[in-house]
N, C-alpha and C positions, 0 to 999 in steps of 0.2 A: 545532482541538483536538489533532490528531495532532502538529502542529508544536510546540505548547507541551509536550506530553509528551516529544517528542524532545529539547527543550532541557533539561528536567529530567533526562533520562537522561544526557545529555552532562555536565551539571554533576555528577551523582552519580558517574559514572565517573572524572572528574578528581579529585573530592574523595576518593573511596575509595583511589585510587592514592597520593595524598599522605598519607593516614592510614596506609596500609601502610608507606610509607617511614619515617614518623616513629616508628611502633611499633618498627621495626627499629633505630632510633637510640637508643632508651631505654637499652638495656643498656650503651652505650658513653659515656653522659653522666655528668658529675659531679652531685653533689647540687644545686649551684646552677643547673646547666643543665637538670636534670630537671623542676624545679617549673614553670617557664613552658612547657616542652614538654608536660607532662601537662595543664596548663590549656588549652593550644591544642588538644590532642587531644580533651579533653572538649567544647570548643566545636565542633570539626569533626564529632564524632559526633552532637551535637545537631542540627547543620545537616544532616547526612546523613539523620537521622530525619525532619526537617521536609520534606526533598525527597521522601522516600518517602510521607509523608502527602499531599503535593501530587499525586504520581503516582496514588495511590489515588483521590483526588477526580476527577482527569481520566479515569481508567478508567471510573468510574461514569457519566460523561457520554457515552462513545462508544457507537456502535451495538452492539446485542446480538450481532451476528455477529462483531465484532472483539474483544469484551470478554474471552472466555476466553484468547486468545493474549496480550493485554496483561496480564491478571491473572497468568498464568504468569511473565511477565518480572518483574513487580513482586515476586512471591513469591521469585524467585531473588535479587533485590536485597536483600530483607529477610533471607534466610538468610545472605547474604554479610555484611550489617551485623552480624548476631548473632555470626558468627565473628570479625569484627574487634573487637567489644566484648570477647569472651572472650579474645582474644589480648592486648588492651590491659590487661585486668584481670590476666592472668597475668604480663605484663611488669612491672606495678606491684607485685604482691604477692610476687614471687620475688626482688626486689632488696632487700638489706639495707644500710643506710648505717652505717658505723662512726663512732665518735666523732671520728676524725681526718678524716672526710669521704671516705674511700675506700670503694669499692663492693665488697661481698662477697656471693656467693650461697651459701646454706646449704640442706642437706637436714635432715630431722627429727632426726637423731642429732648434729647440730652440726658435721659434717665439712664443710670448705669444698670446694665443687665449682664454683668460679667459672668456670673455663674450660669445663667440660663444660656447665654451664647456659647460659653465654653462647653456646656453639656451637649448643646446642639452640634458643635464641631466634633466633639468626641463621638457622638452617635454617627455623624457622617464619616468619620475616620473608620469606625468599626464596620460600617457598611462597605466602604471602599476596600477595607482589608478582607472582608468576606468575599467581595467581588474578585479581588486578586487571588484569593485561595481557590475560588471556583474556577477562575481562568487557568490556574496551574493544574487543578484537578482535571479540567477539560482537556488541557494539553496532554496530560499523561494518558487520559482515555484515548485520545486520538493516536498517540504513539503505540499504545497497546493494540488498538484496532488495526493499525497498519502492520504491526508485527504478526498478528493473527492472519491478516490477509496475505502477507508474504509467505507464511507457513503453508496456507492453503494452496497458494500458487505453486510452491515447491512440491507439495503432495500431488497436485494435478500433473505437474511436469513428470514426476516419477511414474505415475499411472499411465501417462501418455507413452513414455518410453517402454513400459511393460507391454502395453497393447501393441505398439509398433513391433517389438520383438516377437510377440505371439503371432502377429500377421506375417512376419518374415518367415517364422518357422512353418506356418500353415502353407505359405507359397512354396517353400522347399518341399513340404510333404506332398503337395499337389504335383509338383514336378517329378518327385520320386514315383508317385502312383502312375503318372503318365508314362514314365519310362518303363515301369513294370508292366503296364497294360500293353505297350508296344512289344515288349519282349515276349509276353505270353501269346499275343496275336501271331508273332513270328514263329514261335514254337508250334502253335496249333496249325499254322499254314504248312510248315515243313512236315509235320506229322501226317497231315492229309495228303500232301504231295507224295511222301514215301509210301503211304497206303495205296494210292492210285497206281504208283509205279509197280508195287508188289502185286496188285491185282492184274495189271497189264502183263507182267512177266508170267504170272500163273496161267492166265488165259492163253498166252503165247505157247507156253509149255504144253498145256492141254491140247491145243490145236496140233502141235507137232506130234504128240503121242498118238492122237486120233489118226493123224495122217499116216504115221508109221504103221499103225495096226491095219489101217485100210490098205496100205501099200503091200503089206505082208500077205494079207488074204488075197488080194488081187493077183499077186505074183504066183501064189500056190494054185490058184484056180487056172 
């Protein structure tokens, strides 16, 4: 799921960077060149909107803990697309085509301000291009951060397995110690038992010897 969303984001970043560059080219195109360029920009803006819709669907499918972070990213893409659409509309509406096919930009009082307006559009185009570059850079940063996070999770998983193996070995050692303790207790008990038996036999033999000596003396008397 996350991989599909990443693919959409990469496509969106490349597409918006291309749109930004083409919007900046509108002011320098002739009437014949502008028409196919405007049609291409319309198509690319629709494609960008479709990518955002696909992103929204993917965000709805992710886990609830990740959804706010991804939702914020998609919202920023939507805001960027709105700015691109506004810049595109401004670039289309502020350009006037004369009867001889030359391009002139006018303000409300009819005074030609072609160079000033063109410079303003170029400045806006540069800002949009910088924004697109920042968006691509931010996307790369997010990817790198996710890669680092995945590596950390893998390291933690390895450490967890190591700890679990150590605990398993500790339990086995405890079991071995328990068996050894029971074995030693049994050996001590048998040793004491044999000692008591030996003492009992020695006492019995002593009693028999004393009785025999007493019997011999009593017989001789």
